[in-house]
SETOR-256047 format. One record per residue: residue number from 1; residue in three letters; z, y, x of N, C-alpha, C, CB in turn. Coordinates in nm, 2 decimals. Glycine has a CB too. Layout:
(NUM,'ala',(Z,Y,X),(Z,Y,X),(Z,Y,X),(Z,Y,X))
...
***
This chain:
(1,'met',(-0.72,-0.31,-2.30),(-0.76,-0.22,-2.40),(-0.91,-0.28,-2.47),(-0.78,-0.08,-2.34))
(2,'gln',(-0.90,-0.26,-2.61),(-1.00,-0.31,-2.70),(-1.11,-0.19,-2.68),(-0.95,-0.35,-2.86))
(3,'his',(-1.24,-0.24,-2.70),(-1.32,-0.13,-2.73),(-1.39,-0.17,-2.87),(-1.42,-0.11,-2.61))
(4,'pro',(-1.33,-0.08,-2.97),(-1.35,-0.14,-3.13),(-1.51,-0.13,-3.14),(-1.26,-0.03,-3.26))
(5,'his',(-1.58,-0.04,-3.10),(-1.72,-0.02,-3.12),(-1.78,-0.15,-3.07),(-1.78,0.11,-3.04))
(6,'his',(-1.76,-0.18,-2.94),(-1.82,-0.30,-2.87),(-1.80,-0.44,-2.96),(-1.74,-0.32,-2.72))
(7,'ser',(-1.68,-0.45,-2.99),(-1.65,-0.59,-3.05),(-1.71,-0.58,-3.17),(-1.50,-0.63,-3.07))
(8,'trp',(-1.72,-0.47,-3.25),(-1.79,-0.47,-3.40),(-1.95,-0.51,-3.37),(-1.77,-0.30,-3.48))
(9,'leu',(-2.01,-0.45,-3.27),(-2.13,-0.47,-3.26),(-2.16,-0.62,-3.22),(-2.18,-0.38,-3.16))
(10,'phe',(-2.06,-0.65,-3.13),(-2.06,-0.81,-3.07),(-2.07,-0.90,-3.19),(-1.93,-0.85,-2.98))
(11,'his',(-1.97,-0.86,-3.30),(-1.95,-0.96,-3.42),(-2.05,-0.94,-3.53),(-1.81,-0.93,-3.49))
(12,'met',(-2.10,-0.82,-3.53),(-2.23,-0.82,-3.62),(-2.35,-0.90,-3.58),(-2.28,-0.68,-3.64))
(13,'arg',(-2.38,-0.89,-3.45),(-2.49,-0.95,-3.39),(-2.47,-1.13,-3.38),(-2.51,-0.88,-3.23))
(14,'leu',(-2.33,-1.16,-3.36),(-2.31,-1.30,-3.30),(-2.38,-1.38,-3.39),(-2.17,-1.35,-3.29))
(15,'pro',(-2.34,-1.39,-3.53),(-2.40,-1.51,-3.63),(-2.55,-1.53,-3.60),(-2.39,-1.46,-3.79))
(16,'tyr',(-2.60,-1.40,-3.61),(-2.76,-1.40,-3.59),(-2.79,-1.47,-3.46),(-2.82,-1.24,-3.59))
(17,'leu',(-2.73,-1.44,-3.36),(-2.77,-1.49,-3.22),(-2.73,-1.62,-3.21),(-2.70,-1.41,-3.10))
(18,'ser',(-2.60,-1.66,-3.24),(-2.57,-1.80,-3.22),(-2.65,-1.90,-3.31),(-2.43,-1.81,-3.25))
(19,'ile',(-2.69,-1.87,-3.41),(-2.78,-1.95,-3.50),(-2.89,-2.01,-3.41),(-2.83,-1.87,-3.62))
(20,'gln',(-2.97,-1.89,-3.36),(-3.08,-1.93,-3.29),(-3.06,-1.98,-3.16),(-3.15,-1.83,-3.27))
(21,'gln',(-2.95,-1.95,-3.11),(-2.92,-2.02,-2.96),(-2.88,-2.16,-2.97),(-2.81,-1.94,-2.88))
(22,'asn',(-2.81,-2.18,-3.07),(-2.75,-2.30,-3.09),(-2.89,-2.40,-3.11),(-2.64,-2.30,-3.22))
(23,'gln',(-2.98,-2.36,-3.20),(-3.10,-2.44,-3.24),(-3.17,-2.46,-3.10),(-3.20,-2.37,-3.35))
(24,'ile',(-3.18,-2.37,-3.01),(-3.25,-2.36,-2.89),(-3.17,-2.47,-2.80),(-3.25,-2.21,-2.82))
(25,'ile',(-3.04,-2.46,-2.78),(-2.96,-2.54,-2.70),(-2.97,-2.68,-2.75),(-2.83,-2.49,-2.70))
(26,'asp',(-2.98,-2.71,-2.90),(-2.97,-2.83,-2.94),(-3.09,-2.90,-2.91),(-2.95,-2.83,-3.07))
(27,'asn',(-3.20,-2.84,-2.91),(-3.34,-2.88,-2.88),(-3.37,-2.91,-2.73),(-3.43,-2.78,-2.94))
(28,'lys',(-3.29,-2.84,-2.65),(-3.30,-2.86,-2.51),(-3.21,-3.01,-2.46),(-3.24,-2.72,-2.43))
(29,'asn',(-3.09,-2.98,-2.53),(-3.03,-3.12,-2.53),(-3.08,-3.25,-2.56),(-2.94,-3.12,-2.61))
(30,'ser',(-3.15,-3.25,-2.68),(-3.18,-3.35,-2.72),(-3.32,-3.41,-2.63),(-3.19,-3.33,-2.86))
(31,'asn',(-3.38,-3.31,-2.58),(-3.50,-3.35,-2.50),(-3.44,-3.41,-2.36),(-3.60,-3.23,-2.49))
(32,'leu',(-3.33,-3.34,-2.32),(-3.30,-3.40,-2.20),(-3.21,-3.53,-2.22),(-3.23,-3.29,-2.12))
(33,'asn',(-3.14,-3.55,-2.33),(-3.07,-3.70,-2.34),(-3.18,-3.79,-2.36),(-2.97,-3.72,-2.47))
(34,'leu',(-3.30,-3.74,-2.40),(-3.41,-3.83,-2.44),(-3.48,-3.89,-2.29),(-3.53,-3.74,-2.54))
(35,'ala',(-3.48,-3.78,-2.21),(-3.55,-3.81,-2.08),(-3.45,-3.90,-2.00),(-3.58,-3.67,-2.01))
(36,'leu',(-3.31,-3.88,-2.02),(-3.21,-3.94,-1.95),(-3.22,-4.08,-1.98),(-3.07,-3.90,-1.96))
(37,'ile',(-3.23,-4.13,-2.12),(-3.25,-4.25,-2.18),(-3.36,-4.32,-2.12),(-3.28,-4.23,-2.32))
(38,'leu',(-3.48,-4.26,-2.12),(-3.61,-4.29,-2.08),(-3.61,-4.35,-1.91),(-3.70,-4.16,-2.10))
(39,'glu',(-3.53,-4.26,-1.84),(-3.50,-4.29,-1.70),(-3.43,-4.41,-1.68),(-3.43,-4.20,-1.63))
(40,'asn',(-3.33,-4.42,-1.75),(-3.22,-4.55,-1.76),(-3.30,-4.67,-1.80),(-3.09,-4.54,-1.87))
(41,'glu',(-3.39,-4.67,-1.90),(-3.47,-4.76,-1.94),(-3.56,-4.82,-1.83),(-3.53,-4.71,-2.04))
(42,'lys',(-3.64,-4.73,-1.77),(-3.71,-4.75,-1.66),(-3.64,-4.81,-1.53),(-3.76,-4.62,-1.63))
(43,'leu',(-3.52,-4.78,-1.51),(-3.44,-4.84,-1.39),(-3.41,-4.98,-1.43),(-3.30,-4.76,-1.36))
(44,'lys',(-3.36,-5.01,-1.56),(-3.32,-5.13,-1.62),(-3.43,-5.23,-1.59),(-3.29,-5.11,-1.76))
(45,'asn',(-3.55,-5.17,-1.63),(-3.66,-5.28,-1.63),(-3.73,-5.31,-1.50),(-3.77,-5.23,-1.73))
(46,'ser',(-3.70,-5.21,-1.40),(-3.76,-5.24,-1.28),(-3.69,-5.33,-1.18),(-3.78,-5.13,-1.21))
***
């Protein structure tokens, strides 16, 4: 069973939420990747 009012609310809010969340996730991922790269460089150099 679908809940029309629920999915409608969800879809109305989704674009707004996903834009913000994707930006936050992208920032976290790039920071994490940077940290991992730096760790790898340290290990290589040691």
